[in-house]
N, C-alpha and C positions, 0 to 999 in steps of 0.2 A: 539682411538687413544691415544699415550704414550704421556706420558706429556712431556718428553723431545724433541717433536717433536712440541710441541705446539708454541715455541717462541724461535728465531735465533738471537743472534746478529753477524754482519761479520765482517772481518779484519778492516774496514773503520772504524767502532765505536773505535777500536783501534789506527789507525794510521791518522783519522781523513784528507783523501783526498779529500774533499769537492765533488764539482758534477763531477769530471771526473769518468770513469769508469775504475775499475783495472782490470788487467788481469795479472796474476802471470806467470812469465816464473821464467826459472831455473838463470838465470843472473839478476834477480831482477823483481821490478815491471814497467809497463810500464804502462803510462796512457794516453787514448786517448784523443781527443779533446772535449770540453763540447757537447754535443747533441743539436742539432737543434730540437726548441718545434715549434709546429703548432698550430695557433688560436683554442680553445676551446679543445685543449689537458693540462689535467692536468700533469704534471711534478713535483712539489714542490719537487725540490734538495734538499732543507734545510732539509729533512727529509731523502732524499735516504741516504740508506748503517745504517739506525736505526733498522733493522730485519724485520719481517714479522709475520704476524698471521696466520694460516693454520685454516681457518673460511669459510665456504663455505655457497651460498645462495640458498633458495630451491625456484625451478622455480614453475612458475605458471603450474598449471595443465591443461593440453589439452583433452577440453571436448569430440571433435569428431574425435579419431586417426583413423586411418584407410581407411581415404575416399578420402586424396590426391594421385593421381596416382605416381607411384616412376617415375621419370625423368631418361631417357635413354639418355646418351649425344648422340649428333649426329659430326660424324669425321670432325676436321677441314678441307678445302679443301687447298691446298696448291699451290704454283705458279712455274714454272721453275725457279731457281736462274737467269735466264735471264731477267726475266717479276721482277724480286722485287722492280722496282718501281712504278708499278704497286699496291703495297700490301699500297702505300700511306706513306711508313716511312720515315720519314725528313733524316734520318743518310745515311753513304754512304754505297755504294754497297760491300755487302760481298766478300769477295776473301781469296786468299793464302797469300798477300801480307802484309810488315809491317805493322800497324795501321789497320788492317782489323779483327781483333776479337773483339775487343771492342774502346771505347771512348778513351782508352790509345792508345795516336800514335807510341809507344815502343811495341803494342800486336802484335801478329802474333799465326796463328794454328802452332800447331806442326806436325800434318799430315794433308795432303789433301787427299782427295780421290783418286786422281788420282796415287797419290803414291801406293796404294794398289791395284790399276784395276780396282777399282771402279767409278761411273759412277759421273756427277755434280752432287750434293744436289740440293733435293727439298725448298722449302722456305717457312716458314711459322715465319707470324708477331705477337707477342702477347704481349698486353703491361700491363703491373702493373696500374690496377687504384680502384680509389677510389669508390666505389658502397654501394647497400644496397642489404640486401637476408631476404628472409621470409621461416621460417623453418615449416611453418603449416599457412594453410588457416582457422584451426578450432579455434573458440573462445578460450578461457581459463579462467580458474578460479583462480584468487589468492588464494595462500596460504599462510598458517604462517608454522613454524619450523614443527611442529606437525601435518600439512595436512589440519586441517581446515581454513574454509574461513576468509578472514581478507580483509581491508579496503586498496589498496597500496595506497603507497604515492602519494599525487595531485590527488585523488579521495574523493568524498562523499560518496564510496558504494562499496559494495562488489561484484557487480555484473559481469558477466561472461563479456569480452571484446575481442576482436580482439588481437592480439600479436603484439607488437612493430616491424618493421623490424630489423636487426642489421646492423653495419658497417661492409663494407668486406674491405680487400685489397687485390683483387683478378685477375688470371691472366684473362684479357679481361674483368673484373669485373665482374665475375661468381665465383660460388663455388656450385659442384667442379669447375675449370677451364675447358678447353676446353680438348677433347679428340683426340688426333694424333692416329693415324693408320700408323704404322711405318711398313715397308718390309726388313727384311735382304735382301742386295746388292744392297738395295736403299738411300742413306746417306741424312741427312737432315739437313739444317741448323733453329736453331728455333733461332729468335733474339726476345730478349725479352727487352723492354724500359720500364725506369722508370717514370712514369707519377701520382706519388703519391702527388705529389707538389699540382696535381688539384684535387677538390673538385665540380664538377658540383653540385650534389644534395645537398648540403651544409650539409653535414653528419657532428655530432658530430665525431671525430676519437677517444671517452675514450680514456682507459688508459696502452694499452697493444699494443704489434707491437713496431718494432723497430723504435724508438722516433723521429730518423733521416729519418723515412721513405725510410733505404736502403733496398737491396735486392741483394742475390745470389740464383742459381735455381741449384740443383742438380736433374739429372735424376737419380732415385733411380734404382740402380744395374746394368745401362747403360759402356759397357764397351768402355771409353770415356778419354781422352787424360786430363790431369789433370787442364788445360786452360779453358775447358769446362764444368768440372766434377761437378763444385760450390763446390770445396771445402771451408768451412764457413773461413778461413784465407787468400781465394786465393788472394783478394782487401782489404788490412787494413780497409778501410772506406766502403766497400763493392760500390753497384752500386748506385750513390746516383740520385735524381729525375733530369730529364735532362740526363742521360747515360744511355747507352746500351751496349748489350754482344750479341754476335752470339756464343750460342753455336753448335758447331757443332757434331752430332749424327751420326757416321758412321755405324750403324748398320750392326756391320760388330762382326762376333764371333771371341772372343780369340783365337788366333792360328789361324786364319780361318779353326777350327775345326767344322763342322758341328755337333758334338755332343754338342758345346758350345753354341747352340741358347739356345736362352730364348725363352718368350709368355707373357710378361707380367711386364713393369716399370709403375712405376708413377714418377713425379715431382715435386718438393715441394721448397719453401724457405729453405735454410742452411748456414745465416747470423748468425755470429758466435755471441753467448749469447743469440740470439733472434729467434731462428730456433721454439722453441716452440708454442711462441707468434704470429711469422708470419706465420705457418700453419695454427693454432688454426685461427688467423683474417683470412682465407680464402686461401692460397697460396698453393693449392692443385691441379694439373692434371693429367690426364689419357694418359696412351701411352702402348697400345698394339702393341705386335710386332709378326709379323707374319713369317713363313718360305714359300717362292715360290714353294717349293720345296715338301715337307710335310703336312705344315698344312698352308692353307690360304684360308681358312673361305668358303668354297666352297665344301658342302657335294655332291652337286649333280655332280661335274666333277669325273664321273667312268671311262673315259678313262686315267688318271694319276693310274698306279700304284703304286707308291709311296706315294697319298694322303691319310692323315690317316681318311678323312672324318667325322672329329668330327662335332657336331651340330653346323652349320653356312650355311646360304643364302646370297648371295651380293641382297643388295637392291639398284636398280639404281634410286629410286626416293630420298630417304635420304641421301645415301652413307654408312649408318651403315651394319654390317652385322647383319641379322637379327637372333633370337635366340641362339646369341652370345652375353649375358651382363654383362658390369662391376659394380660390386657393392662396393662402397667406405663405411665404416663404420666410423664415428665419434662420439664424446659425448660431450655435451656441457653442460654449466651451465648458467640460464639465470638470470639476477640481478632481487633481491628483493626488491631494493631501501636501505634497512636498513642493511645490512651486509658491516663492514668496508672492506676499500679497503685500504692495506697495505703489501709491499713487500720491498725487498729491490731496487729496480729499483727508486720506484716513489710512494708516496703517504704516507700520516702523519696518515692513520685508519680515513679517511672522508667517507661519505658513498656517493652515486649519487642518488637521487629521481629521476631524470631526467634519468636515461638509464633503469629506470623500463622496464622489458621484453627484454631484449637487452643482448647479450653475457657478460658473464663476466668472466673475467681471470686473474689469479694471477700469478708471476714468480715465484712460490718456488723453493724451491731448496732442498727437500724433499721426502715425498713421490712421487710426481708426478699428474697432475690433472687428473682427473675423473670429468666426468660430470651426471647429472641425467635426462638428456633427449638424448634418440638416433635415431641417424637421418643416413638414407641410402639415399647416393648422395643428401647430402644438405636435407632431407626432412624426417620430423620426422614420425614416424607410417605411411608410404607410403602403398599402393595395388599395385598389379602387377596382371594381368589377362594374362595367358598363355594359350596355345593351348596345346592340349591331343598330346604330343611330345616330345621329349628329347631336353632338353637347356646346354648352357656352360653358366655357372656361374662365373665369375673374381672375386674373393672374395679381398678386398684390406683391412686393417686398420689404417687407417687415423687418429687414436687417440693418444693423447699426450703420453696414459700410458695404458689405457683400454686393456684388454685381452678378447676375447670373447671365448664360448665355441658354436658352432651350432648345433642346431639339428632341425630337420623337424616334426612338432608335429601336432595333431589334438585332439579333444575334440568328445564329442558325444550329440550333443542337446547344450543345454544352458551352457555344458560344453564347448563350442567352442567359446565362446563368451569372448574377454578376461574383465576382470574385474579390477578397478582401485586398488591399494597397498593403503591400507590403515593403515599399522601399525602408530603411532605415533612416531617410531623412523624413519629418514629422509633417513640413509641407507637401510633401509629396503623398500623404496621405489622406489629407482633409478631402473629408466626405465619408471614408473608411471604405468604401466598394468601388467598383471599379468596372466597366463595359468595355475589354479593351478591343477585340472584334467587332463591336453592332455598327452597325450603318442603318443611314436615316430611312423610315420606311412610312412615313405619313408626312404632311404638309398643315403647317398653322393656315386657317383666311380669319386675317386678322378685322375686328370689325368695330375696336373700338381703342383709345388709350386714355390716360385719366382726365384727359378733355371732354369724354364722351362720346359716341358714335363716330365712325370716319366718312366722309363725305360718299366715298366709296371702300370697299372691300381689297387688301392687299393681303395677296399670297404670299405666305412667308415658310421657308426651310426652315428657320429659324430665328429668333428674335433675343435680344437683350433688355433685361429689367434691372433696372437701376435702385438704389435705397428711393421708399415712397411712391414709386412709380407705379402705375397700372398698364397693364394691357390685357385687351377681352379679345379671345378667339374662337370659331367655331373649329370643332374636329369632328370629321365623321369618320366613326370606326366599323363601318360597312363594310369599308374595302380599304385596300394598300393605293399607294401613291400611284403604282405600277397599273391599278387598274383590278388586281385580283380580288376576289372578295375574302374576306374574315371568315373567321369559322370560330366558335365557340371553345373555348379556353386557349386560345393563342393570347399571347403575352406579349405586349409593348414595353417601354420602358420610355417615362421622361427624365432627361440627362440633363446635365448643366456640362456646359463642353467648355467652359471659361475659368480658368483657374486663377487663382486669387490669394496669395499666401499672405497678403498683407493688406490695409484698407487704404494702401495709396493708390493704386489701379493694379490691374490685371497683371499675371507674371509674364514676364517677355524671355526670350533666351537668353537676352543678355541685359546688364544695369552699367548704368554710369555711376563711376565713381567720385567723390569728392574732387580728386584731381583731374577727371572729364576724362579719364580712363576708361574704355568700353571693355567689359567682363564679361564671360559668360557666368549667368545665374544659375548656383547649384540648386536653386528652390524650383526650377524651371521643369515640368512634367512635359513632354512633347505631346502625350498621347491623351490627354485629360477628357475622360469620359466618365462621369461619377453619376450614378442613379439614382434620380430623388424618390421617385413615385413609380412603382407596379402596376401597372394597366391589365386587367384581365377582360376580354371580351365573352361576354355572355350571350341570353338569349336576344332572339329576335325582340325587334317592339314596334310601334307606329311610329310615325317620324311625319308630322305636318311639318317640321319647321323647312326653312328655306333660307336661302343668303340671297338678298337682292343686289343686282348691279348697283343701285344706289341707296347709300343709307340717307343720315341726316345732312341737308345741305346747308356748307359753314356761312359763320356770321357775315355780314357782306362790310368791307372795307373798302374805302375808297381810297385807291393805292395815289392817285392823283394828287390827294392832298396830305401825304408822308411825311414829303419833305419840308411841311410846313409846322408841323407839330413840334411840340417842344420834346427835347430831346437830352438824356441822361444817360453816362457811361457809368457801370461800378467795374471794376478787378478785383478779383477774389485772389488774395495774398499769403504767403506765409511769412511770420512774422520773425524780423530780424532784428527788432529794436527790445518787444515784450518778452516773449518766448512762455516758456512757462504755461501757468493758466489763460495765458491771453495770446496764443499759440499762432491764432487765423484771425486775419483784418481782411476788410472790403474797404477800397480806398485809401488804404494806408489808417485805417481808424478800426479801433474795437469799439463793441456795440455799448450804443448810449441810449439806454430807452428813454431819457429826459430829454431827448437833442436827436431830431430826427434828420436824418440824409438827405429826405425829400418832402415835401411839400407840392401835392397833386391839385388839381382842378376837381371837383367833381363833375364826371360828366364828359372829363374832356381827355380823349387818348394822347397818350404818349410812345415818344419811340424809346426803348432802353435798347443798351449796347451792355452785353456782359462777356465780360472776358477772364481766360485765365488765367492767372499771372505765371504760368509755368511752375517751372520746378520739379515735373514729372508724376503732376498728381492729378485726379480728376476731383470733379466737384459735380454731386446733383442740387442743384440750386434751385427753391421751393420760393413761390412768391405766394403769400396768400390773399385772398379777396376776389379775384376773377382770373380767369384761366388770360393765358396770353395766346399768340397766334406769332410761330418763325416766320421772319421775311428772310433773313439768310444765315446760311452757318457758313463760315468762313469764306464771306464773298458769294457764297454759291447759292442761289435762289432754293428755297425752302421745297425739300420732296427728292430734289437731286441729289443729295447723298447718300449714295447704297446703305450706308449702316442707319441711316433716318429716314427711313422712307415714308413714314410716320409723323415727320414735321408739319405737312401741309395740314395736320390736324390742329385743334387747341389742346391746349397741358398745362399744367401748373410748376412740374420741374423740369431745367433745363439740363439737360444732359452736357456735359461739360470737358471732353477730352483734353491733354497737356495743351497748354498755350489756343487752345480755341477760342472763337468768338463768334456768337448768336447776337444776330438783330431782333429785339420780339416788339412786337406792338401789343399795348394790351389800354383798357379802360378803366374807369373806376365810378361805379353807379350804385344806386339805389340808397349807399349809406354813407355819413361821416364820421361819426361819431363826437365823443365829448370829452373835454378837459385839456390839462397840456401832455405836452406831450409826445411820443411815437402812439399811433393806434394800432397799425398792424406792422408786421415783419417780412422781412425778404433774409434766409439763409440757407446755407449750406443743410443738406438732410443726410450727409455724413454725419451721423449726431457728434460724432468726437468734436468736430470741427465746428457744429454750431455751439456745441457746450462749452467750446472754446474762442468764444468771441466773432466767429466769422456771421456776421447776422448785422443787420441795420434795419434801425425804425421807419416808416415813412406814415402821411398824415394826410388825408383828404379834407378840403375847406369849400 
């Protein structure tokens, strides 16, 4: 960690604004009302704005990893909108009239499904609830910074013990939250109700998450009207306890073009300034979306010639599509009771021994938060038993800042058993376990990115996954990459091979000091192979799936007209002038929701150039409302960069290496929105960067 990143002072220290939350705009400073506090929640507003320390605790060691089964979500069951009352919601019926979009009597949906020739929406009810979540059933060993056993606070010994449950703010009280199976052509309304003022389990709320327990929910990558998009500035105070909103997801492709259909969304909190804290506290849900013509999760339907027959079999008992599994990756830190809590929003540098073993989070505006415990679908180090056949996996990076590089690996004999990482340097023990002598044994066949199905499959030895990005792959568990068959009881590992000790970027052998001197990075681990999930080969099973040589054609782009389209360039930068809460800029400006940086014409495509301003940082930049197409990356035509072969596809997050420049093509169809100010946003999905001003608003006219 560079010395200059260890302590920062915000502008609050200079202007002494007290307890209000300072948000910058081009018109000056706007101050929100003081935040509501809950019993048991530390606020320490007298210390608010007095800087932060970038110091993380060491999580206890999980002693029996890879024993808990991987949770596979069961899809929520909807009800027809005419039966909304049977869902038990105390709020008015959903509809297209005035006052029927949320708790505001002036709210209204911009477009109703019938306007587009679509049927009435199905109805889902989701409640934001305070609950608890356990990451493992294993005993854990309290350890010191160097990994040695230690007596934790409140104890008299260093013996192994159960890991305490952590407090979450969850969609229907679970983490990850509900999974909704959506289908193109069938809209749905997701009613989100704020019950975060209730605490039936008497949980300590800890000291992160929006302090006034408000929320906004964004269907990430959805083609959605602005009032249902969860734009972080949509409601100045967001949705408070006792309020609700009806997010209308039309499940309608942009321009009604079948080539614009996608396949995997997720939904998450998007409250301005607290997106990272709320996502980390549990506000994550899954939203696979099927195409009823080409990709509807039934490999056994051989009568429909358009059916791609990708892996998936409907299960009438569970409602799942078997052999089609979402995998949400999330890293966390667990409190050691001794590391000080201190950041811009609350905390005077106090410790919390009563929170030992529970999730620890700080609202850093600098590197971005990375954890040392890696989880899949909310469980640390899970195990999945698979049949000897093909599977479809939908990968989602739900982490705050961590980038993963996945590989399927296997060792021989004792080398196929994970061993604890023992280096005394904690950044060389992230993920806790290693497979030092394992090697690749299977390949992935990538069939989709976050923008939906690729035009053709891509064979991958490994692939990176950046925050908020999705990748869908098919894995054939009947045989290894050398052609030999698998046998029942074989063990394969899903391994992360990309070390990332801070949220700045992956860890390299060397680093550059402020003086310009290049020195070895003491955090670098040269043989980083961290197993994330154990995969056990089971019985044979029927397999009528296939991987077609052609998947979904891409939308047509008239390349001859690209040079005549409106063009706009924006550069992602670190602030030298503002600092603190306003650490990150786009085109030299901090986010101002009242002053859109760009106004675009409805239905008129544009060329946007996205540039990483350098400084050794990486940025996953997310653009709301429609997917884009990469034209060039660093001047090279899309798809020719070996690290980004799926640049040929549609996507909604631009992965920017240091000093990288990407030119994209995007359109703006179906919606425009009402009212003043920005209606949609573009922002970095390193959520520490988003929450500290790396975002700009734009509108459609």
